[in-house]
C-alpha positions, -999 to 999 in steps of 0.1 A, spaced: -870 928 201 -853 902 180 -841 917 148 -824 885 136 -841 874 104 -850 836 102 -862 813 75 -897 813 90 -901 850 85 -893 849 48 -914 840 17 -902 826 -14 -901 854 -44 -880 836 -70 -863 804 -77 -831 799 -100 -822 767 -119 -792 758 -137 -787 732 -165 -755 713 -164 -739 714 -198 -707 690 -189 -695 675 -157 -663 656 -151 -655 632 -124 -616 625 -128 -605 591 -118 -570 579 -107 -562 551 -132 -540 531 -109 -559 538 -76 -592 535 -93 -607 561 -68 -611 600 -72 -581 616 -84 -565 640 -58 -546 672 -60 -548 707 -78 -565 696 -108 -576 721 -135 -600 716 -163 -599 744 -189 -623 746 -221 -602 751 -251 -630 754 -277 -663 744 -289 -662 730 -325 -643 756 -345 -646 783 -321 -620 792 -296 -635 795 -258 -612 798 -232 -631 790 -199 -620 774 -166 -647 746 -156 -659 751 -119 -641 729 -93 -664 714 -68 -638 688 -55 -605 680 -64 -618 653 -90 -651 670 -99 -655 700 -123 -684 713 -142 -698 740 -167 -733 754 -167 -752 760 -198 -750 797 -195 -731 827 -206 -707 824 -233 -710 788 -236 -747 790 -242 -742 819 -267 -715 800 -285 -735 765 -285 -766 782 -299 -745 796 -326 -725 765 -336 -760 748 -338 -776 774 -360 -747 773 -382 -748 736 -386 -711 734 -373 -694 709 -349 -702 712 -312 -675 689 -295 -656 703 -268 -619 702 -265 -607 701 -229 -574 700 -211 -572 684 -180 -540 690 -159 -524 697 -125 -512 728 -112 -515 761 -90 -551 770 -84 -541 806 -90 -566 819 -115 -544 816 -143 -558 792 -170 -526 785 -190 -509 753 -181 -473 763 -165 -450 733 -162 -432 751 -132 -464 746 -112 -473 710 -122 -469 687 -92 -464 658 -120 -489 636 -101 -509 632 -132 -500 634 -169 -522 658 -185 -549 650 -212 -566 666 -239 -599 653 -248 -629 662 -276 -663 654 -258 -695 653 -277 -725 662 -256 -755 645 -253 -783 669 -263 -819 669 -257 -830 691 -290 -809 721 -289 -800 719 -252 -775 696 -235 -796 669 -220 -805 674 -181 -793 637 -171 -761 621 -159 -753 613 -195 -733 647 -196 -710 633 -166 -679 618 -181 -653 599 -161 -618 606 -177 -587 585 -164 -555 603 -152 -524 584 -153 -492 586 -129 -466 611 -138 -431 612 -125 -440 623 -90 -470 600 -85 -465 581 -50 -464 546 -59 -474 521 -34 -445 504 -18 -457 470 -29 -464 477 -65 -445 461 -95 -437 488 -117 -415 505 -146 -402 540 -142 -387 550 -178 -385 573 -207 -395 573 -244 -369 587 -266 -362 594 -302 -326 593 -318 -298 572 -329 -289 560 -290 -300 562 -255 -272 586 -250 -283 610 -275 -318 606 -279 -345 635 -273 -376 630 -253 -409 619 -271 -436 640 -253 -469 626 -247 -461 588 -258 -482 559 -247 -464 528 -231 -480 493 -226 -467 463 -211 -478 429 -225 -473 393 -219 -460 369 -228 -427 389 -232 -419 366 -265 -449 375 -285 -438 403 -308 -473 412 -323 -491 436 -302 -523 424 -317 -519 389 -303 -504 398 -270 -524 403 -236 -520 438 -220 -508 439 -185 -503 478 -179 -507 513 -194 -491 543 -190 -489 579 -203 -456 595 -209 -451 633 -198 -439 666 -217 -403 649 -209 -410 613 -221 -411 601 -186 -436 574 -178 -447 553 -149 -462 520 -155 -477 496 -127 -483 460 -138 -520 450 -132 -530 414 -116 -528 396 -149 -490 402 -150 -485 388 -117 -512 362 -109 -493 328 -101 -460 348 -104 -446 331 -73 -435 306 -101 -419 331 -122 -402 358 -103 -387 382 -118 -415 388 -145 -408 393 -181 -428 415 -201 -426 432 -236 -429 473 -232 -444 490 -263 -442 527 -269 -465 546 -294 -461 579 -308 -465 601 -339 -445 589 -370 -427 623 -366 -416 645 -337 -440 671 -331 -423 706 -325 -432 720 -290 -446 753 -285 -428 770 -256 -460 795 -252 -483 765 -249 -468 731 -239 -501 712 -241 -504 721 -277 -489 688 -289 -510 669 -266 -532 643 -288 -568 653 -289 -588 621 -282 -622 617 -294 -643 604 -264 -678 605 -283 -708 606 -261 -702 575 -236 -696 583 -199 -667 558 -201 -650 541 -229 -613 532 -235 -607 567 -248 -619 583 -216 -598 556 -197 -566 563 -217 -561 528 -227 -568 531 -263 -537 544 -284 -545 579 -300 -553 576 -339 -526 597 -348 -502 576 -331 -489 553 -360 -453 546 -349 -445 518 -322 -415 506 -308 -408 475 -284 -383 458 -259 -384 432 -233 -380 439 -198 -375 418 -167 -386 430 -131 -390 418 -96 -423 415 -81 -429 444 -57 -398 464 -70 -394 492 -96 -374 487 -125 -358 519 -140 -329 530 -161 -319 518 -195 -339 487 -190 -371 508 -189 -360 532 -217 -377 529 -253 -359 543 -284 -376 554 -317 -348 553 -344 
């Protein structure tokens, strides 16, 4: 007698359907491919309501939350109260040990963390059951990112103080490279590279093709490096290192400049610039790559 149960010996008794509330497909901004490593995506709040929740990890780059349980209850309550329903999420690298809080000692520093405010596309009172609620945030290189051997890049720090020697790190600054280097008006220059600084003010910026096209005639390449940050230093919270990350309002688009990380956060009203010179295929570092807010 064969006592192994097979599919042919069964009958369906019920079906279970899940509605996606939000999915993230994280992109490596430099490689333009799915992000790698131990990424975590943590829900911080829905509108005014705190709601710690770890999105389900389906692949290193893909994370999702179903419209069920506490998420469903909080969303329904917010809609009934006429409250805001945007989601605030944190995307960061770290050990997948079930602990939701960001811990710097477990961060491999491959990507700089991000904090995103995302509006769900709704179908009446429910999240729309379409790809509209799959978003594609870009993650930018951190200090330990494995740069390709032929890349032209800058590794530097963003500081605030009287001098480079005494300056303190500016966490989560944004750095943009522009050409021509002589153009001191940011709005009139052409962007040729972007970077996000980490909690220590360290950044990794790789020049894109627009900076090096035809550069055989001009090697080394001269660029202007810009740093953007809040006008005043934001105090760090030792219990929550990501609390000072800017919240970037992404709207309902599946991809836009905010999700790409190329838009300067609205709260970043201070800027500083310096010119830099680097040879093609090499990485510039040291004082020549430092930016100082005074």
